Every structure is written in C-alpha cells, then in structure tokens.
N, CA, C and O of each residue as an XYZ file, in Angstrom:
700
protein
N       0.871     -1.146      0.020
C      -0.066      0.001     -0.010
C       0.920      1.282      0.006
O       1.873      1.386      0.778
N       0.536      2.266     -0.989
C       1.343      3.393     -1.107
C       0.784      4.541     -0.177
O      -0.407      4.851     -0.204
N       1.618      5.098      0.568
C       1.184      6.119      1.502
C       1.262      7.584      0.900
O       0.893      8.562      1.551
N       1.749      7.667     -0.338
C       1.856      8.941     -0.868
C       0.452      9.655     -1.143
O      -0.536      8.962     -1.387
N       0.386     10.906     -1.105
C      -0.714     11.735     -1.207
C      -0.820     12.050     -2.673
O       0.140     12.481     -3.313
N      -2.119     11.807     -3.241
C      -2.340     12.224     -4.590
C      -2.905     13.670     -4.574
O      -3.906     13.912     -3.900
N      -2.295     14.625     -5.291
C      -2.671     15.933     -5.319
C      -3.408     16.268     -6.639
O      -3.005     15.957     -7.759
N      -4.481     16.905     -6.367
C      -5.384     17.283     -7.650
C      -5.446     18.837     -7.581
O      -5.848     19.463     -6.600
N      -5.000     19.378     -8.741
C      -5.101     20.881     -8.833
C      -6.019     21.295     -9.896
O      -5.967     20.803    -11.023
N      -6.876     22.215     -9.540
C      -7.900     22.861    -10.445
C      -7.526     24.360    -10.595
O      -7.417     25.098     -9.616
N      -7.339     24.760    -11.845
C      -7.036     26.054    -11.968
C      -8.017     26.920    -12.776
O      -8.439     26.483    -13.847
N      -8.394     28.100    -12.330
C      -9.260     28.968    -12.978
C      -8.525     30.008    -13.684
O      -7.538     30.545    -13.179
N      -9.000     30.327    -14.904
C      -8.364     31.446    -15.658
C      -9.302     32.583    -15.434
O     -10.489     32.413    -15.157
N      -8.690     33.835    -15.572
C      -9.590     35.011    -15.378
C     -10.493     35.169    -16.731
O     -10.206     34.645    -17.807
N     -11.577     35.945    -16.493
C     -12.443     36.260    -17.678
C     -11.674     37.087    -18.494
O     -10.807     37.817    -18.014
N     -11.934     37.034    -19.773
C     -11.210     37.895    -20.781
C     -12.323     38.442    -21.749
O     -13.022     37.660    -22.393
N     -12.474     39.859    -21.837
C     -13.384     40.431    -22.628
C     -12.696     41.402    -23.564
O     -11.958     42.243    -23.050
N     -12.853     41.383    -24.897
C     -12.294     42.215    -25.744
C     -13.415     43.088    -26.492
O     -14.294     42.563    -27.175
N     -13.305     44.397    -26.305
C     -14.295     45.333    -26.747
C     -13.847     46.070    -27.887
O     -12.816     46.728    -27.755
N     -14.523     46.075    -29.129
C     -14.147     46.757    -30.361
C     -15.170     47.927    -30.629
O     -16.390     47.767    -30.590
N     -14.553     49.096    -30.901
C     -15.446     50.240    -31.213
C     -15.075     50.406    -32.847
O     -13.970     50.768    -33.250
N     -16.083     50.110    -33.600
C     -15.788     50.045    -35.035
C     -16.717     51.023    -35.765
O     -17.792     51.428    -35.323
N     -16.161     51.350    -36.941
C     -16.806     52.127    -37.996
C     -17.981     51.241    -38.538
O     -17.820     50.024    -38.630
N     -19.121     51.818    -38.885
C     -20.155     50.929    -39.334
C     -19.984     50.486    -40.735
O     -20.670     49.555    -41.158
N     -19.096     51.101    -41.504
C     -18.784     50.824    -42.848
C     -17.758     49.630    -43.061
O     -17.578     49.059    -44.136
N     -17.174     49.370    -41.974
C     -16.018     48.288    -42.014
C     -15.698     47.818    -40.762
O     -16.523     47.899    -39.853
N     -14.408     47.248    -40.564
C     -14.102     46.744    -39.373
C     -12.764     47.470    -38.720
O     -11.979     46.860    -37.993
N     -12.630     48.775    -39.063
C     -11.517     49.560    -38.474
C     -11.983     50.100    -37.114
O     -13.155     50.429    -36.929
N     -11.067     50.179    -36.200
C     -11.383     50.730    -34.887
C     -11.560     52.199    -34.924
O     -10.845     52.889    -35.651
N     -12.521     52.729    -34.140
C     -12.866     54.257    -34.199
C     -12.296     54.792    -32.789
O     -12.857     54.517    -31.728
N     -11.155     55.566    -32.869
C     -10.738     56.205    -31.598
C     -11.562     57.401    -31.065
O     -12.262     58.018    -31.867
N     -11.529     57.757    -29.807
C     -12.062     58.816    -29.344
C     -13.505     58.805    -28.782
O     -14.068     59.826    -28.387
N     -14.076     57.532    -28.778
C     -15.367     57.312    -28.240
C     -15.173     57.145    -26.748
O     -14.282     56.392    -26.357
N     -15.965     57.811    -25.860
C     -15.919     57.443    -24.438
C     -16.832     56.347    -24.121
O     -18.005     56.470    -24.473
N     -16.448     55.268    -23.491
C     -17.236     54.114    -23.309
C     -17.323     53.567    -21.886
O     -16.387     53.718    -21.102
N     -18.439     52.939    -21.558
C     -18.508     52.380    -20.163
C     -19.016     50.990    -20.269
O     -19.747     50.639    -21.195
N     -18.629     50.208    -19.322
C     -19.385     48.836    -19.180
C     -20.057     49.017    -17.769
O     -19.447     49.408    -16.773
N     -21.427     48.676    -17.811
C     -22.368     48.798    -16.729
C     -22.592     47.353    -16.300
O     -22.560     46.473    -17.160
N     -22.828     47.039    -14.955
C     -23.267     45.822    -14.492
C     -24.811     45.915    -14.514
O     -25.471     46.882    -14.894
N     -25.284     44.690    -14.021
C     -26.867     44.649    -14.111
C     -27.562     45.695    -13.241
O     -28.739     45.984    -13.459
N     -26.857     46.273    -12.256
C     -27.568     47.374    -11.442
C     -27.260     48.776    -12.043
O     -27.653     49.783    -11.453
N     -26.588     48.854    -13.168
C     -26.256     50.274    -13.810
C     -25.126     50.813    -13.271
O     -24.893     52.003    -13.483
N     -24.234     50.023    -12.481
C     -23.092     50.627    -11.912
C     -21.940     50.465    -13.030
O     -21.868     49.525    -13.821
N     -21.077     51.528    -12.949
C     -19.960     51.482    -13.989
C     -18.769     50.604    -13.447
O     -18.184     50.853    -12.393
N     -18.483     49.577    -14.262
C     -17.379     48.639    -13.867
C     -16.102     49.017    -14.518
O     -15.069     48.836    -13.874
N     -16.034     49.539    -15.760
C     -14.848     49.931    -16.539
C     -15.217     51.183    -17.361
O     -16.368     51.312    -17.777
N     -14.417     51.962    -17.565
C     -14.619     53.288    -18.367
C     -13.246     53.625    -19.039
O     -12.168     53.604    -18.445
N     -13.419     53.917    -20.269
C     -12.209     54.306    -21.178
C     -12.534     54.977    -22.388
O     -13.711     55.080    -22.733
N     -11.571     55.460    -23.089
C     -11.751     56.179    -24.520
C     -11.087     55.383    -25.448
O      -9.900     55.085    -25.317
N     -11.885     54.968    -26.514
C     -11.417     54.015    -27.463
C     -10.118     54.555    -28.251
O      -9.794     55.738    -28.349
N      -9.497     53.536    -28.748
C      -8.191     53.937    -29.371
C      -8.268     53.110    -30.795
O      -9.333     52.632    -31.185
N      -7.099     52.991    -31.498
C      -7.145     52.274    -32.801
C      -6.944     50.685    -32.495
O      -6.713     49.884    -33.400
N      -7.061     50.303    -31.074
C      -6.984     48.856    -30.843
C      -8.191     48.580    -30.048
O      -8.805     49.519    -29.541
N      -8.589     47.330    -29.897
C      -9.722     46.885    -29.059
C      -9.243     47.066    -27.593
O      -8.045     47.059    -27.307
N     -10.167     47.217    -26.738
C      -9.985     47.410    -25.248
C     -10.162     46.112    -24.553
O     -11.255     45.546    -24.604
N      -9.131     45.587    -23.889
C      -9.087     44.260    -23.254
C      -9.556     44.512    -21.686
O      -9.090     45.440    -21.025
N     -10.450     43.657    -21.212
C     -10.784     43.631    -19.766
C     -10.461     42.208    -19.260
O     -11.109     41.227    -19.626
N      -9.463     42.152    -18.432
C      -9.158     40.841    -17.788
C      -9.579     40.703    -16.390
O      -9.285     41.619    -15.622
N     -10.214     39.706    -15.959
C     -10.390     39.450    -14.491
C     -11.303     40.301    -13.735
O     -11.465     40.179    -12.521
N     -11.975     41.277    -14.557
C     -12.828     42.165    -13.828
C     -14.319     41.910    -13.907
O     -15.111     42.341    -13.070
N     -14.686     41.121    -15.056
C     -16.095     40.788    -15.190
C     -16.382     39.462    -14.776
O     -15.497     38.608    -14.824
N     -17.635     39.174    -14.337
C     -17.933     37.749    -13.850
C     -18.443     36.864    -14.956
O     -19.340     37.299    -15.678
N     -17.945     35.649    -15.153
C     -18.346     34.710    -16.026
C     -19.834     34.538    -15.903
O     -20.364     34.463    -14.795
N     -20.566     34.469    -17.109
C     -22.044     34.086    -17.058
C     -22.910     35.271    -16.781
O     -24.132     35.142    -16.864
N     -22.361     36.438    -16.452
C     -23.164     37.577    -15.953
C     -23.280     38.545    -17.401
O     -22.482     38.576    -18.337
N     -24.429     39.232    -17.246
C     -24.634     40.110    -18.386
C     -24.298     41.541    -18.127
O     -24.658     42.058    -17.069
N     -23.640     42.206    -19.013
C     -23.237     43.747    -18.806
C     -23.717     44.454    -20.032
O     -24.066     43.838    -21.039
N     -23.731     45.794    -19.928
C     -24.038     46.737    -21.007
C     -22.932     47.559    -21.381
O     -22.320     48.192    -20.521
N     -22.612     47.607    -22.626
C     -21.525     48.585    -23.116
C     -22.276     49.887    -23.666
O     -23.063     49.894    -24.613
N     -21.928     50.865    -22.981
C     -22.557     52.233    -23.275
C     -21.611     53.263    -23.843
O     -20.503     53.397    -23.325
N     -21.986     54.012    -24.895
C     -21.232     55.136    -25.426
C     -21.701     56.449    -24.718
O     -22.844     56.875    -24.880
N     -20.799     57.060    -23.946
C     -21.220     58.238    -23.330
C     -20.819     59.541    -24.164
O     -21.402     60.609    -23.979
N     -19.906     59.405    -24.987
C     -19.484     60.459    -25.975
C     -18.994     59.951    -27.250
O     -18.018     59.201    -27.244
N     -19.568     60.279    -28.350
C     -19.285     59.859    -29.730
C     -18.136     60.721    -30.260
O     -18.101     61.937    -30.074
N     -17.166     60.019    -30.948
C     -16.109     60.747    -31.638
C     -16.747     61.831    -32.629
O     -17.882     61.708    -33.088
N     -15.915     62.881    -32.902
C     -16.478     63.865    -33.841
C     -16.750     63.295    -35.245
O     -15.948     62.583    -35.850
N     -18.015     63.692    -35.729
C     -18.447     63.175    -37.045
C     -19.180     61.808    -36.930
O     -19.605     61.242    -37.937
N     -19.322     61.274    -35.645
C     -19.942     60.169    -35.602
C     -21.241     60.199    -34.611
O     -21.200     60.871    -33.581
N     -22.340     59.475    -34.956
C     -23.457     59.441    -34.079
C     -23.259     58.491    -32.947
O     -22.430     57.585    -33.037
N     -23.982     58.665    -31.900
C     -23.938     57.799    -30.788
C     -24.545     56.503    -31.100
O     -25.655     56.424    -31.625
N     -23.775     55.401    -30.757
C     -24.409     53.986    -30.972
C     -25.335     53.617    -29.874
O     -25.337     54.150    -28.764
N     -26.120     52.668    -30.266
C     -27.092     52.100    -29.196
C     -26.258     51.213    -28.290
O     -25.237     50.631    -28.658
N     -26.807     51.159    -27.015
C     -26.196     50.303    -26.016
C     -26.168     48.827    -26.548
O     -27.082     48.378    -27.241
N     -25.068     48.103    -26.184
C     -24.818     46.687    -26.593
C     -24.834     45.845    -25.248
O     -24.026     46.064    -24.345
N     -25.779     44.901    -25.186
C     -25.792     44.024    -23.976
C     -24.950     42.764    -24.386
O     -25.034     42.361    -25.546
N     -24.151     42.135    -23.487
C     -23.361     41.002    -23.700
C     -23.220     40.229    -22.415
O     -23.267     40.732    -21.292
N     -23.040     38.942    -22.699
C     -22.807     38.024    -21.500
C     -21.394     37.479    -21.527
O     -20.930     37.084    -22.596
N     -20.720     37.437    -20.467
C     -19.374     36.999    -20.396
C     -19.370     35.440    -20.494
O     -20.096     34.751    -19.778
N     -18.481     34.906    -21.453
C     -18.366     33.562    -21.699
C     -17.942     32.756    -20.421
O     -17.074     33.191    -19.664
N     -18.583     31.575    -20.213
C     -18.342     30.761    -19.005
C     -17.105     30.032    -19.153
O     -16.417     29.780    -18.163
N     -16.748     29.648    -20.404
C     -15.495     28.923    -20.599
C     -14.455     29.943    -20.592
O     -14.770     31.111    -20.364
N     -13.045     29.560    -20.857
C     -12.164     30.464    -20.793
C     -11.700     31.173    -22.087
O     -10.566     31.636    -22.210
N     -12.659     31.227    -23.048
C     -12.545     31.793    -24.262
C     -12.800     33.391    -24.128
O     -13.499     33.826    -23.212
N     -12.225     34.201    -25.042
C     -12.403     35.534    -25.042
C     -13.740     35.964    -25.458
O     -14.132     35.628    -26.576
N     -14.491     36.671    -24.686
C     -15.848     37.295    -25.071
C     -15.494     38.443    -25.910
O     -14.764     39.338    -25.485
N     -16.020     38.440    -27.159
C     -15.869     39.482    -28.085
C     -17.125     40.298    -28.200
O     -18.235     39.825    -28.444
N     -16.852     41.557    -28.003
C     -18.035     42.639    -27.977
C     -17.678     43.553    -29.183
O     -16.508     43.896    -29.351
N     -18.637     43.940    -29.999
C     -18.367     44.929    -30.955
C     -19.614     45.955    -31.003
O     -20.773     45.549    -31.088
N     -19.290     47.231    -30.945
C     -20.133     48.296    -30.982
C     -19.783     49.158    -32.346
O     -18.639     49.577    -32.521
N     -20.694     49.365    -33.171
C     -20.478     49.986    -34.446
C     -21.035     51.525    -34.289
O     -22.072     51.795    -33.682
N     -20.224     52.450    -34.901
C     -20.622     53.708    -34.881
C     -20.934     54.131    -36.378
O     -20.180     53.780    -37.286
N     -22.069     54.896    -36.608
C     -22.322     55.333    -38.007
C     -21.885     56.861    -37.882
O     -21.722     57.443    -36.809
N     -21.731     57.378    -39.058
C     -21.318     58.871    -39.229
C     -22.699     59.580    -38.892
O     -23.797     59.030    -38.992
N     -22.478     60.865    -38.482
C     -23.704     61.880    -38.412
C     -24.127     62.108    -39.814
O     -23.335     62.134    -40.756
N     -25.506     62.284    -39.922
C     -26.110     62.412    -41.219
C     -27.069     63.561    -41.117
O     -28.010     63.431    -40.333
N     -26.946     64.733    -41.849
C     -27.861     65.686    -41.768
C     -28.243     66.114    -43.319
O     -27.406     66.357    -44.189
N     -29.575     66.153    -43.475
C     -30.095     66.595    -44.739
C     -30.703     67.837    -44.745
O     -31.597     68.009    -43.917
N     -30.392     68.814    -45.556
C     -30.934     70.145    -45.436
C     -31.640     70.519    -46.768
O     -31.056     70.558    -47.851
N     -32.999     70.801    -46.571
C     -33.709     71.202    -47.820
C     -34.001     72.627    -47.830
O     -34.291     73.183    -46.771
N     -33.949     73.284    -48.947
C     -34.193     74.624    -49.160
C     -35.573     74.635    -50.014
O     -35.623     74.325    -51.204
N     -36.583     75.001    -49.306
C     -37.952     75.033    -50.036
C     -38.714     76.338    -50.011
O     -38.547     77.229    -49.178
N     -39.544     76.352    -50.986
C     -40.353     77.733    -51.066
C     -41.381     77.685    -49.818
O     -41.739     76.621    -49.313
N     -41.789     78.880    -49.403
C     -42.591     78.888    -48.245
C     -43.956     78.246    -48.571
O     -44.546     77.695    -47.642
N     -44.507     78.260    -49.777
C     -45.802     77.695    -50.065
C     -45.838     76.278    -50.657
O     -46.875     75.621    -50.756
N     -44.639     75.866    -51.038
C     -44.667     74.567    -51.797
C     -43.697     73.568    -51.093
O     -43.097     73.812    -50.046
N     -43.626     72.382    -51.828
C     -42.799     71.419    -51.217
C     -41.591     71.122    -52.106
O     -40.811     70.221    -51.800
N     -41.432     71.845    -53.172
C     -40.344     71.710    -54.147
C     -39.081     72.415    -53.541
O     -39.144     73.432    -52.850
N     -37.938     71.764    -53.876
C     -36.660     72.452    -53.497
C     -36.444     73.709    -54.201
O     -36.837     73.800    -55.364
N     -35.901     74.626    -53.668
C     -35.594     75.987    -54.243
C     -34.136     76.167    -54.501
O     -33.322     76.282    -53.585
N     -33.807     76.190    -55.827
C     -32.372     76.388    -56.152
C     -31.860     77.674    -56.314
O     -32.595     78.580    -56.708
N     -30.536     77.881    -56.022
C     -29.915     79.203    -56.087
C     -29.762     79.953    -54.927
O     -29.409     81.124    -55.062
N     -29.973     79.471    -53.720
C     -29.828     80.020    -52.449
C     -28.511     79.666    -51.960
O     -28.174     78.482    -51.947
N     -27.655     80.676    -51.516
C     -26.366     80.470    -50.932
C     -26.539     80.179    -49.542
O     -27.024     81.062    -48.834
N     -26.201     79.018    -49.014
C     -26.313     78.608    -47.481
C     -25.041     78.315    -46.729
O     -24.050     77.955    -47.364
N     -25.006     78.428    -45.583
C     -23.916     78.037    -44.711
C     -24.417     77.495    -43.536
O     -25.472     77.913    -43.060
N     -23.677     76.482    -42.943
C     -23.788     75.922    -41.602
C     -22.720     76.566    -40.718
O     -21.551     76.610    -41.101
N     -23.064     77.011    -39.670
C     -22.082     77.667    -38.619
C     -22.062     76.819    -37.410
O     -23.111     76.313    -37.011
N     -20.883     76.620    -36.769
C     -20.850     75.883    -35.362
C     -21.225     77.009    -34.316
O     -21.632     78.118    -34.665
N     -21.066     76.657    -33.121
C     -21.463     77.459    -31.997
C     -20.659     78.745    -31.876
O     -21.073     79.759    -31.314
N     -19.461     78.606    -32.463
C     -18.491     79.847    -32.451
C     -18.699     80.643    -33.591
O     -18.108     81.720    -33.665
N     -19.509     80.245    -34.561
C     -19.867     81.268    -35.738
C     -18.944     80.813    -36.886
O     -18.969     81.398    -37.969
N     -18.154     79.796    -36.653
C     -17.335     79.365    -37.810
C     -18.041     78.443    -38.806
O     -18.753     77.513    -38.426
N     -17.797     78.758    -40.222
C     -18.439     78.053    -41.302
C     -17.991     76.673    -41.249
O     -16.787     76.414    -41.234
N     -18.997     75.656    -41.218
C     -18.577     74.207    -41.179
C     -18.921     73.658    -42.670
O     -18.232     72.764    -43.161
N     -19.917     74.180    -43.304
C     -20.239     73.811    -44.611
C     -21.000     74.964    -45.329
O     -21.820     75.646    -44.714
N     -20.706     75.172    -46.671
C     -21.364     76.058    -47.457
C     -21.581     75.503    -48.815
O     -20.813     74.666    -49.291
N     -22.727     76.007    -49.510
C     -23.207     75.379    -50.760
C     -24.199     76.429    -51.289
O     -24.636     77.354    -50.605
N     -24.507     76.197    -52.567
C     -25.783     76.830    -53.235
C     -26.690     75.798    -53.469
O     -26.358     74.764    -54.047
N     -27.900     76.032    -53.022
C     -29.081     75.015    -53.137
C     -29.301     74.647    -54.540
O     -29.006     75.411    -55.459
N     -29.866     73.368    -54.733
C     -30.164     72.933    -56.051
C     -31.579     72.321    -55.988
O     -32.297     72.577    -55.021
N     -31.987     71.549    -56.952
C     -33.267     70.903    -56.841
C     -33.242     69.675    -56.011
O     -34.222     68.930    -56.007
N     -32.221     69.422    -55.331
C     -32.039     68.280    -54.439
C     -31.670     68.611    -53.075
O     -30.903     69.570    -52.982
N     -32.068     67.994    -51.880
C     -31.575     68.438    -50.636
C     -30.087     68.180    -50.473
O     -29.530     67.230    -51.023
N     -29.468     69.053    -49.704
C     -27.948     68.972    -49.390
C     -27.771     68.065    -48.245
O     -28.484     68.133    -47.244
N     -26.665     67.080    -48.420
C     -26.370     66.270    -47.415
C     -25.051     66.536    -46.801
O     -24.071     66.887    -47.459
N     -25.055     66.354    -45.491
C     -23.733     66.538    -44.767
C     -23.521     65.304    -43.852
O     -24.172     65.035    -42.843
N     -22.497     64.604    -44.386
C     -22.248     63.215    -43.620
C     -20.933     63.200    -43.008
O     -19.935     63.494    -43.666
N     -20.875     62.851    -41.704
C     -19.521     62.619    -41.130
C     -18.963     63.914    -40.622
O     -17.836     63.893    -40.126
N     -19.612     65.008    -40.690
C     -18.848     66.242    -40.496
C     -19.328     66.909    -39.145
O     -18.502     67.373    -38.360
N     -20.583     66.941    -38.914
C     -21.176     67.399    -37.798
C     -21.089     66.590    -36.485
O     -21.146     65.361    -36.519
N     -20.951     67.267    -35.336
C     -20.825     66.518    -34.140
C     -22.011     66.366    -33.432
O     -22.733     67.321    -33.142
N     -22.299     64.958    -33.076
C     -23.588     64.542    -32.459
C     -23.658     65.489    -31.107
O     -22.667     65.709    -30.409
N     -24.886     65.981    -30.857
C     -25.128     66.661    -29.600
C     -24.716     68.210    -29.676
O     -24.956     68.952    -28.724
N     -24.125     68.645    -30.775
C     -23.691     69.980    -30.892
C     -24.777     70.740    -31.508
O     -25.605     70.096    -32.153
N     -24.925     72.207    -31.397
C     -25.883     73.090    -31.833
C     -25.221     73.837    -33.118
O     -24.081     74.300    -33.080
N     -25.966     73.894    -34.125
C     -25.459     74.469    -35.316
C     -26.568     75.483    -35.884
O     -27.733     75.398    -35.495
N     -26.190     76.370    -36.747
C     -27.031     77.503    -37.274
C     -27.036     77.249    -38.875
O     -25.975     77.052    -39.467
N     -28.157     77.261    -39.478
C     -28.202     77.255    -41.001
C     -28.565     78.773    -41.378
O     -29.584     79.300    -40.931
N     -27.744     79.392    -42.158
C     -27.835     80.683    -42.540
C     -27.961     80.819    -44.081
O     -27.276     80.139    -44.845
N     -28.787     81.648    -44.458
C     -28.979     82.024    -46.008
C     -28.143     83.356    -46.111
O     -28.385     84.372    -45.459
N     -27.163     83.208    -46.990
C     -26.313     84.316    -47.407
C     -27.019     85.190    -48.415
O     -27.319     86.355    -48.155
N     -27.273     84.621    -49.545
C     -28.163     85.204    -50.524
C     -29.294     84.377    -50.975
O     -29.155     83.163    -51.128
N     -30.431     84.996    -51.200
C     -31.587     84.323    -51.683
C     -31.610     84.254    -53.112
O     -30.960     85.079    -53.754
N     -32.401     83.208    -53.791
C     -32.592     83.328    -55.189
C     -33.417     84.525    -55.555
O     -34.109     85.115    -54.726
N     -33.317     84.912    -56.965
C     -33.973     85.991    -57.481
C     -35.569     85.943    -57.139
O     -36.186     84.891    -57.305
N     -36.102     86.920    -56.737
C     -37.505     86.975    -56.442
C     -37.939     86.511    -55.013
O     -39.123     86.477    -54.680
N     -36.909     86.156    -54.191
C     -37.025     85.658    -52.835
C     -36.417     86.514    -51.768
O     -35.407     87.161    -52.045
N     -36.889     86.567    -50.698
C     -36.196     87.349    -49.411
C     -35.314     86.377    -48.804
O     -35.494     85.179    -49.022
N     -34.253     86.841    -47.964
C     -33.396     85.991    -47.363
C     -34.172     85.533    -46.105
O     -34.775     86.294    -45.349
N     -34.070     84.078    -45.970
C     -34.839     83.555    -44.829
C     -34.109     83.752    -43.463
O     -32.914     84.037    -43.393
N     -34.926     83.578    -42.382
C     -34.311     83.718    -41.052
C     -33.401     82.504    -40.875
O     -33.603     81.434    -41.449
N     -32.376     82.744    -40.033
C     -31.537     81.629    -39.510
C     -32.291     80.548    -38.871
O     -33.302     80.808    -38.219
N     -31.860     79.351    -39.018
C     -32.564     78.165    -38.344
C     -31.398     77.558    -37.414
O     -30.265     77.376    -37.861
N     -31.721     77.291    -36.232
C     -30.715     76.558    -35.324
C     -31.226     75.234    -35.096
O     -32.404     75.011    -34.814
N     -30.228     74.250    -35.233
C     -30.522     72.784    -35.041
C     -29.501     72.041    -34.266
O     -29.645     70.837    -34.052
C-alpha cells in the first residue's frame, strides 16, 4: 500500500473580454469614443476612451453575467451608438463585443414657403456654436447632405447668405 498523497489541482483562468469600437462601414477601430461597461445594477465597472486597438478587460467581469456597453460620448463626425448587451463566456474563451458607430447624417432642404419643391440658387452656410463656417453650398433641386462632419449633440445654425432672385433671405435656423 502506497502512503503518498495524490494531489489534484484545479486552475481557474480570469475572464477575458475584448471590446471593439468600429466604424459601421467596415471593421476599423474608431478612436475617441468614451465608453463604459455597466453591470446589471447600472453601476460603472470599467470606463475608457477608445483607441485604434480593441479594449481588453481581464479578470474584472464575472463569467455568465450580463453587462451593458454604453457610449457616453461619440467621436467627432459620428453618431451615438445604441447600447450593446453582452454576457461573459463561462469557458475560458475571450468574449468579443463589437459596437458600431455610424457617421452623423444631416439633410438640409431649401424649399419655397408655399410649396414642397426644392428651391435652387440660395447660398447657404452651416455655422458652429462659435460662428465658424462648417459647410457652405448653393441650393439645387435636391436636398444637401452633410455626412460625417457635424458633431452629435452640438448646436449649429443654418444661414442663408443670398436668396434666389425673387425671394427674400430667410431667417437663420438653429438645429
């Protein structure tokens, strides 16, 4: 009979979560987003600003639990993404979470007061809160689109510089 002790060792690995903040058009990382991971009680567990690399969280989140990834500030030119809910893998595999950001999209129509058709020939500008010109154009028979330029949550002013022949200059519009 052998009197030696048999030793059995069980080792637990830490949870690993990789969070990517990507552009909606592809799979490149989008830097400059302020992000938070919230637990089921809405408490902030992790907070960071995205870079050009995915954010790694090791040993901080509990396996099998559900968390929420929230964007608290979008990078310039991007809209805020919807919250992403994820559950940490119970095995030792990396839980991969991806949040996609779309660019801000603003469509500006220049129409006659009485009609619904676009009014061509007006010189228009969008100004930021400091009065700097962000975009300028002359209206056509199609609405003007500004994609990926304006900052979500910021206030801008649409100003008519000159009106088409036969029309008065419209009052500025803040949006």
